[in-house]
C-alpha positions in Angstrom: -57.0 29.3 -4.6 -54.0 30.8 -2.7 -50.8 28.7 -2.8 -47.2 29.1 -1.7 -44.9 29.6 -4.5 -41.0 29.5 -4.5 -39.3 31.3 -7.8 -35.9 30.3 -8.5 -33.8 33.1 -10.7 -36.4 35.5 -9.8 -34.3 38.9 -10.2 -35.0 39.4 -13.7 -36.7 38.0 -16.9 -39.3 35.2 -16.6 -38.9 34.8 -12.9 -39.3 38.4 -12.3 -42.6 38.6 -14.7 -43.7 35.2 -12.8 -43.4 36.7 -9.6 -45.5 39.9 -10.4 -48.0 37.9 -11.9 -48.4 35.1 -9.4 -48.3 37.8 -6.6 -51.1 39.9 -8.3 -53.2 36.5 -8.2 -53.0 36.3 -4.7 -50.2 33.6 -4.1 -47.6 33.6 -1.3 -44.1 33.7 -2.6 -40.5 33.1 -1.7 -38.3 34.7 -4.3 -34.8 33.5 -4.7 -31.6 34.6 -6.7 -28.1 35.7 -6.1 -28.9 39.4 -7.0 -30.8 40.3 -3.4 -31.0 43.9 -4.2 -33.4 43.2 -7.1 -35.4 40.7 -5.1 -35.6 43.4 -2.4 -37.1 45.9 -4.7 -39.6 43.3 -6.5 -40.7 41.8 -3.1 -41.5 45.6 -1.7 -43.0 46.4 -5.1 -45.4 43.1 -4.7 -45.9 43.8 -1.1 -47.1 47.6 -1.7 -49.4 46.2 -4.5 -51.3 44.1 -1.9 -49.4 40.9 -2.4 -47.2 38.8 -0.3 -43.7 38.2 -1.1 -40.4 37.5 0.8 -36.9 36.7 -0.4 -33.4 35.1 0.2 -30.4 34.7 -1.6 -30.1 31.7 -3.6 -27.5 29.7 -5.6 -29.1 26.7 -7.2 -25.8 25.2 -8.1 -25.5 24.5 -4.3 -27.8 21.6 -3.2 -27.8 22.7 0.5 -28.8 26.2 -0.5 -31.6 24.8 -2.4 -32.8 23.0 0.5 -32.7 25.9 2.9 -34.4 27.9 0.4 -37.4 25.3 0.1 -37.7 24.9 4.1 -37.5 28.7 4.4 -40.8 28.7 2.5 -42.5 25.8 4.2 -41.4 27.3 7.4 -42.8 30.7 6.8 -46.0 29.8 5.2 -46.8 26.3 6.7 -46.5 24.2 3.2 -45.0 24.9 -0.1 -47.5 24.2 -3.1 -45.5 25.1 -6.1 -41.8 25.4 -6.9 -40.9 27.2 -10.2 -37.2 26.1 -11.4 -36.5 29.0 -13.5 -32.8 30.1 -12.9 -31.0 29.1 -16.2 -27.9 30.6 -18.0 -27.2 30.8 -21.8 -23.6 31.5 -23.0 -23.7 30.3 -26.6 -20.6 29.4 -28.5 -19.7 26.9 -30.9 -18.4 23.6 -29.8 -14.9 24.1 -31.6 -14.5 27.0 -29.3 -14.0 24.6 -26.2 -15.6 26.8 -23.8 -15.5 24.1 -21.1 -16.0 26.6 -18.1 -19.2 27.8 -19.8 -20.4 24.1 -20.5 -19.6 23.5 -17.0 -21.8 26.4 -15.8 -24.5 25.6 -18.0 -24.9 22.0 -17.0 -24.5 23.3 -13.1 -27.2 25.8 -13.3 -29.7 24.8 -15.8 -29.7 20.7 -14.8 -28.3 20.3 -11.5 -30.2 23.4 -10.4 -33.5 21.8 -11.4 -32.5 18.6 -9.9 -31.4 20.3 -6.6 -34.8 22.1 -6.6 -36.6 18.5 -7.0 -34.5 17.1 -4.2 -35.5 19.7 -2.2 -38.9 20.2 -2.9 -40.1 16.5 -3.3 -39.9 15.4 0.1 -41.8 18.5 1.3 -44.8 17.7 -1.3 -44.9 14.0 -0.8 -45.2 14.6 3.0 -47.8 17.1 2.8 -49.8 15.2 0.2 -49.4 16.9 -3.1 -47.4 19.8 -4.8 -46.3 21.3 -8.2 -43.2 21.6 -10.2 -42.9 23.9 -12.9 -39.6 23.7 -14.9 -38.8 26.1 -17.3 -37.1 24.7 -20.6 -36.9 26.1 -24.0 -37.8 25.7 -27.3 -34.2 24.2 -27.3 -35.5 21.2 -25.7 -37.2 20.3 -28.9 -34.5 21.4 -31.4 -30.7 22.1 -31.9 -29.2 25.2 -33.4 -25.4 26.0 -34.1 -23.5 27.5 -31.2 -26.5 26.1 -28.6 -25.5 22.5 -28.6 -24.7 22.4 -24.8 -27.4 24.7 -24.1 -30.1 22.7 -26.0 -28.6 19.6 -24.2 -29.3 20.8 -21.0 -32.8 21.9 -22.0 -33.4 18.2 -23.4 -32.5 17.1 -19.9 -34.9 19.5 -18.4 -37.4 18.0 -20.4 -36.5 14.3 -19.8 -36.2 15.0 -16.1 -39.6 16.8 -15.7 -41.4 13.8 -17.7 -39.6 11.2 -15.6 -40.9 13.1 -12.3 -44.3 13.0 -13.9 -44.5 9.4 -14.5 -43.1 8.8 -10.8 -45.3 11.0 -9.2 -48.4 8.5 -8.4 -50.7 11.3 -8.9 -49.5 13.2 -5.7 -47.3 15.9 -7.4 -48.2 17.6 -10.8 -45.2 18.5 -12.9 -45.5 21.2 -16.0 -42.8 21.9 -18.4 -42.7 25.8 -19.8 -41.0 26.1 -23.0 -40.4 29.6 -24.2 -39.5 30.9 -27.6 -37.5 33.7 -28.0 -38.3 35.8 -25.1 -36.9 39.1 -23.8 -34.6 38.4 -20.8 -30.9 39.0 -19.9 -29.9 35.4 -20.7 -28.1 36.6 -24.1 -25.9 39.1 -22.1 -23.8 36.6 -20.9 -22.7 35.4 -24.5 -19.1 36.0 -24.9 -18.7 34.4 -28.2 -18.9 37.5 -31.1 -20.5 35.3 -33.5 -23.0 33.7 -31.3 -23.7 37.0 -29.6 -24.6 38.7 -33.2 -26.5 35.7 -34.3 -28.9 35.8 -31.1 -29.2 39.6 -31.7 -30.6 38.8 -35.1 -32.8 36.0 -33.6 -34.1 38.2 -31.0 -35.7 40.6 -33.6 -38.7 39.1 -32.8 -39.2 38.4 -29.0 -42.2 37.6 -26.6 -42.5 39.7 -23.5 -41.8 37.8 -20.3 -45.0 38.5 -19.2 -46.2 35.9 -21.7 -44.3 33.2 -20.1 -45.5 34.3 -16.8 -49.2 34.2 -18.0 -48.5 30.6 -19.0 -46.8 29.6 -15.6 -50.0 31.2 -14.0 -52.4 29.0 -16.3 -50.7 25.7 -15.1 -50.8 26.8 -11.5 -54.4 27.8 -11.7 -55.7 24.4 -12.8 -57.9 22.3 -10.3 -56.1 19.6 -8.6 -57.0 16.8 -10.9 -55.5 18.5 -14.0 -51.9 18.6 -14.7 -50.8 20.9 -17.8 -47.7 18.6 -18.5 -46.0 20.7 -21.6 -46.7 24.2 -22.6 -44.5 25.7 -25.5 -45.0 29.7 -26.2 -43.4 31.0 -29.4 -43.9 34.6 -31.1 -46.6 34.1 -33.8 -43.6 35.6 -36.4 -41.0 33.4 -35.2 -39.7 30.4 -37.4 -38.1 28.7 -34.2 
């Protein structure tokens, strides 16, 4: 069944891979991120391959911007079946480094960004009789490691929010939490702390391709209406975490 899917953080990594996979599956897409040059190239690639994709600039920390993004998907395609809340940042550092600006940024993007997506998408989905949120968390939603306390806290929050939304959905809205283990992405590029950056480099010696997470998203989206895939954890076979 062809669905209308909006994806945040679609300019790279998991969001980009999800766009390619869902576009190839025949879904109609609206892609959002700040880097519109990448979105334009990705949309062109999907459309030239026979898919349907449009894009617009999106800042998930701005609730009005997310509301406009969701409204654009519904206006363009007539409805919104799936919202993939994928945008995230991961500037790791020890708590003793006191990187308050980085902590605030993670909370704004990783937590408020998801809440803004829910606030924008839930009224649309309820009005049309159903929909599906796919929230991207991390194995950090289940465990904490040094330098990642705040990042993990944001992902614990996404897990809690997702479960709360599921319980409140009254069977009308599906909710899937996808938690990747170490995955090829640009998240680690934002780590300024030298020790944390080196630890992440070693951690990423074994990494999944982003397409593996895109496959998990596609699996959840493809289930029949009466099936709600609530949590998917995807790790590299050789990863200890």
